[in-house]
C-alpha positions in Angstrom: 57.5 31.8 -41.1 59.2 30.4 -44.2 57.0 28.3 -46.3 59.4 25.5 -46.4 59.4 25.3 -42.7 55.8 25.2 -42.4 55.6 22.2 -44.9 57.7 20.3 -43.0 56.2 20.8 -39.6 53.1 20.2 -41.3 54.5 16.8 -42.7 56.3 16.3 -39.1 52.7 16.3 -37.2 51.2 14.3 -39.8 53.7 11.5 -39.6 52.8 11.3 -35.4 49.0 11.4 -36.4 49.8 8.0 -38.8 52.1 6.3 -35.6 48.9 6.3 -33.6 46.5 3.1 -32.9 43.1 3.1 -34.5 40.3 2.4 -31.8 39.8 -0.9 -33.7 43.6 -1.9 -33.3 43.3 -0.7 -29.8 40.1 -3.1 -29.0 42.2 -5.9 -31.0 45.3 -5.6 -28.6 42.7 -5.4 -25.9 40.8 -8.7 -26.7 44.4 -10.5 -27.2 45.2 -9.7 -24.1 42.2 -10.4 -22.4 42.0 -13.6 -24.2 46.2 -14.5 -22.8 44.9 -13.6 -19.4 42.2 -15.7 -19.6 44.1 -18.7 -20.6 46.9 -17.8 -18.0 43.9 -18.3 -15.0 42.8 -21.3 -16.3 46.2 -22.6 -16.4 46.9 -21.5 -12.6 43.3 -22.7 -11.8 44.3 -25.9 -12.9 47.5 -26.2 -11.3 46.3 -25.2 -7.9 43.2 -27.9 -8.2 46.1 -30.8 -9.1 48.2 -29.5 -6.0 45.2 -29.7 -3.7 44.3 -32.9 -5.0 47.7 -34.4 -4.7 47.8 -32.9 -0.9 44.3 -34.7 -0.3 45.9 -38.0 -1.9 48.6 -37.7 0.7 46.9 -37.0 3.5 44.6 -40.4 2.8 48.0 -42.4 2.4 48.6 -41.2 6.0 45.3 -42.4 7.3 45.3 -45.8 5.5 49.2 -46.4 6.9 47.7 -45.2 9.9 45.0 -47.6 10.1 46.9 -50.4 9.1 49.2 -50.0 11.9 45.9 -50.3 13.9 44.9 -53.3 12.0 48.0 -55.3 12.5 48.1 -54.2 16.4 44.5 -55.5 16.8 44.6 -59.1 15.7 44.0 -58.2 11.8 40.5 -56.8 12.8 39.6 -53.2 11.3 39.2 -50.5 13.3 35.5 -50.0 14.5 33.7 -47.4 12.3 31.5 -46.2 14.8 30.7 -47.1 18.5 27.8 -46.2 20.5 28.6 -44.9 23.8 27.0 -47.9 25.6 29.4 -50.5 23.3 32.2 -48.6 24.4 31.5 -49.2 28.3 30.7 -52.7 28.1 33.5 -53.0 26.0 35.8 -50.7 28.5 36.9 -48.9 25.7 39.0 -45.7 26.6 40.2 -43.4 24.7 43.2 -40.6 25.8 44.6 -37.0 24.3 47.6 -37.2 23.0 48.9 -34.8 26.6 46.7 -37.1 28.6 43.3 -37.0 30.0 39.9 -39.4 28.5 38.3 -38.1 25.5 34.7 -37.9 26.0 33.0 -41.0 24.7 30.7 -38.8 22.6 33.6 -37.7 20.9 35.2 -41.2 20.4 31.7 -42.7 18.7 33.5 -42.2 15.2 37.3 -42.9 13.6 39.3 -39.9 14.3 40.2 -39.6 18.0 40.6 -43.6 17.6 43.3 -43.3 15.4 45.3 -40.2 15.9 47.9 -41.9 18.2 48.7 -43.8 14.8 48.9 -40.6 13.1 51.3 -39.2 15.4 49.2 -36.9 16.2 48.7 -35.4 13.0 45.5 -33.0 13.4 46.3 -31.7 10.2 45.0 -35.2 8.1 41.8 -34.5 10.0 41.7 -30.5 9.7 43.7 -29.4 7.4 41.3 -28.5 4.7 39.9 -25.7 6.7 40.1 -21.9 6.1 41.2 -21.7 9.8 44.6 -21.3 9.8 44.9 -21.8 13.3 42.7 -24.7 13.8 45.0 -27.3 14.1 46.6 -25.3 17.2 43.6 -25.1 18.7 42.9 -28.9 19.3 43.1 -29.7 22.8 46.1 -31.5 23.5 44.5 -32.9 26.9 41.4 -32.9 28.8 38.9 -35.1 30.3 35.7 -37.1 29.6 33.3 -34.8 31.7 34.9 -31.7 29.2 33.8 -31.3 25.5 36.1 -28.8 23.5 34.4 -27.2 20.3 37.5 -28.0 18.4 37.6 -31.6 19.5 34.0 -31.7 18.0 35.1 -31.1 14.9 37.8 -33.5 14.9 35.4 -36.3 15.5 32.5 -35.3 13.4 34.1 -33.2 10.4 37.4 -34.7 9.8 39.0 -34.2 6.2 37.7 -37.8 4.7 35.2 -40.3 5.7 35.6 -44.2 7.0 33.5 -46.8 4.4 32.3 -47.3 8.3 29.0 -49.2 7.5 31.1 -52.1 5.6 34.3 -52.3 6.8 35.0 -52.3 10.6 31.4 -51.9 11.2 28.7 -49.4 12.5 28.4 -50.8 16.5 25.5 -50.1 18.3 23.1 -51.6 21.3 20.4 -54.1 20.7 17.2 -54.2 22.7 18.0 -56.8 24.6 21.3 -54.5 25.5 24.1 -56.5 23.9 26.6 -54.7 21.2 25.4 -55.7 17.6 26.7 -54.5 14.0 24.5 -53.1 11.9 23.5 -55.1 8.8 25.7 -58.0 11.0 22.8 -60.8 10.0 21.3 -59.1 6.8 20.3 -61.9 4.2 21.4 -61.1 0.7 21.9 -63.5 -2.7 25.5 -65.5 -3.3 25.5 -66.6 -6.9 26.9 -70.2 -7.5 28.0 -69.6 -10.7 25.4 -71.1 -12.6 21.9 -71.5 -11.1 19.5 -70.7 -8.6 21.0 -67.9 -6.2 22.2 -69.4 -2.9 20.1 -67.4 0.3 22.8 -66.0 2.3 22.9 -64.3 5.9 25.9 -62.2 6.9 29.3 -61.7 6.0 28.5 -58.0 4.9 30.7 -56.3 7.1 34.4 -56.7 6.7 36.0 -57.3 9.5 39.6 -58.8 8.8 41.7 -57.3 5.9 42.6 -61.1 4.6 39.2 -61.5 3.5 39.2 -58.6 0.9 38.5 -59.9 -2.2 39.6 -56.9 -4.1 41.3 -54.8 -1.8 42.4 -52.3 -4.5 38.9 -51.1 -5.4 37.3 -51.4 -1.9 36.9 -48.0 -0.6 39.1 -47.4 2.7 38.4 -43.9 2.9 37.0 -41.0 1.0 36.4 -37.3 0.7 32.6 -37.1 2.8 30.2 -34.4 3.7 26.8 -34.7 5.5 24.1 -33.6 3.0 20.5 -33.0 3.3 18.5 -34.2 0.6 19.0 -32.1 -2.5 20.7 -32.0 -6.0 24.7 -30.9 -5.7 27.4 -30.3 -8.2 30.8 -30.4 -7.1 31.4 -28.8 -3.5 33.4 -25.9 -2.2 36.6 -27.0 -1.2 35.9 -25.8 2.4 32.9 -27.4 3.5 32.9 -29.1 6.3 33.9 -33.0 6.5 32.2 -36.1 7.7 33.8 -38.9 10.0 32.0 -41.6 7.7 31.1 -41.7 3.6 27.9 -44.0 2.2 27.3 -46.4 -0.7 24.6 -45.1 -3.3 22.8 -47.2 -1.1 22.5 -49.0 2.5 20.6 -51.8 3.0 17.3 -51.1 1.3 17.5 -47.3 1.6 18.1 -45.3 -1.4 21.3 -42.6 -0.6 22.1 -41.0 -3.2 22.6 -41.4 -7.4 23.8 -39.3 -10.2 21.9 -37.8 -12.6 23.6 -37.5 -15.7 21.1 -34.2 -17.1 20.5 -32.5 -13.8 17.6 -30.1 -15.5 15.6 -33.2 -16.0 15.3 -34.3 -12.3 12.5 -33.7 -10.2 13.5 -31.5 -7.3 10.2 -31.2 -5.4 10.4 -29.4 -2.0 14.3 -29.8 -2.0 15.2 -26.1 -1.1 12.1 -26.3 1.9 13.6 -29.9 3.1 17.0 -28.2 3.2 16.1 -25.3 5.5 16.6 -26.0 9.0 17.4 -30.0 8.6 19.2 -31.5 11.6 21.8 -34.6 11.3 20.1 -37.6 13.0 22.9 -38.9 14.6 24.9 -35.4 16.2 22.1 -33.4 16.3 23.6 -30.5 14.3 23.1 -28.4 11.4 23.1 -30.2 8.1 25.4 -29.0 5.5 23.6 -26.5 3.4 24.3 -27.1 -0.2 23.2 -25.4 -3.4 20.0 -26.7 -4.8 20.1 -26.2 -8.5 19.8 -27.5 -11.6 23.1 -28.8 -13.4 26.8 -28.2 -13.0 29.7 -27.7 -15.6 30.3 -31.3 -16.4 26.8 -32.3 -16.7 26.9 -34.9 -13.7 25.1 -33.9 -10.5 24.3 -35.8 -7.0 21.0 -36.3 -5.9 20.8 -36.9 -2.0 17.7 -38.9 -1.3 18.1 -38.9 2.8 20.1 -36.8 5.3 23.4 -38.9 5.2 27.3 -38.5 4.6 27.8 -38.9 0.9 31.0 -38.7 -1.1 32.3 -35.2 -1.8 33.7 -33.9 -4.5 35.9 -31.2 -3.0 38.7 -30.5 -5.5 37.4 -30.2 -8.9 34.8 -32.9 -10.5 36.2 -36.5 -8.6 36.2 -37.6 -5.4 39.5 -38.5 -3.6 39.7 -42.1 -2.4 42.3 -44.6 -0.5 41.1 -48.5 -1.3 42.4 -51.3 1.5 45.3 -52.3 -0.8 46.5 -48.3 -0.2 46.3 -47.3 -3.4 44.8 -43.6 -3.3 43.3 -41.9 -6.5 40.6 -39.6 -7.8 37.4 -41.2 -9.4 34.2 -39.9 -10.6 31.3 -39.7 -8.8 29.6 -42.4 -11.2 32.7 -45.0 -10.4 30.9 -45.1 -6.8 27.8 -46.4 -8.2 29.3 -50.0 -8.3 28.9 -51.6 -5.3 31.6 -53.7 -5.1 33.7 -50.6 -4.5 31.7 -50.8 -0.9 30.8 -54.2 0.2 33.0 -57.3 -0.1 30.2 -59.3 -0.7 28.9 -57.4 -3.7 31.9 -59.3 -5.9 29.9 -62.7 -4.9 26.1 -61.2 -5.7 24.3 -62.8 -8.6 23.0 -59.5 -9.4 24.6 -56.7 -11.5 27.3 -55.3 -8.9 25.5 -51.7 -8.8 22.1 -52.9 -8.0 23.5 -55.4 -5.3 20.6 -56.0 -2.5 20.7 -56.9 0.9 18.0 -56.7 3.7 18.1 -54.4 6.4 18.5 -57.4 9.1 
């Protein structure tokens, strides 16, 4: 081979080698692509959370509109939050399925089967959060008081959102004397007179009519809710079962839940043992399992002290809420420590609203 041709070939091979990527260059490109993908995924997740949050708020508005229609048709009185089966019997209350047949009194204790007719039978508003895409079609359209369908139980016990049942409309049971009585109906509390000694007050804690609301723009009507056993919780998975009512941080003298800014400093004790096998005192079904973990991304964790239905952060780190005035929004869990958001009378209490107290009777 001529020398000139050999030199030319060597130069060509050398230029080809110089045009290739080095290991460092390859790592830099891969790193850049990884960062861009991370940013893209974070943006997509944020957009997805925003979309889910919008859906929740729209469903809450539907619940509020249906409840307002119920109130307007019942002498301006709010829908009862809970009706014991004996109360239903004494008041001769009957609730029906969409296609006919009586709903079992056991299922009518909570609000969903009372409100569905005012929702134009929108089962999506009750169970639309479920991973079961067929669940809406599985809800019975007819039945009888002697038969209980599994999906009908889910509607009654695990709807998407909880009602502020203890302090709006009321939690109705049968007293020892056999008469219907609303919980906290005769509870005592201290009212402020604006300057001097507090005024001992009895009753007036349960809001029965819309016209009595002091600030309907901040009083919780419905909110994201889930039943929780004692434990420490970070924001929940969006598909956890809902609950038909939702509680403030305190019910009478019972502290239900609180907020920990630095969860790692909270004494957990036997939380894991208590959570295992815990059961609901009302419907006798297993409590929603929760993660007894220390800390979360935002640094704000909820600690549940007694098993109850508590505000639930289904999407992101906020709770979806609709107020009595119909304004739906997402609020931080710390904002719900203010008892004025739950109890109308807390506006008139002589204490800091966060510390508003009343007796159990």
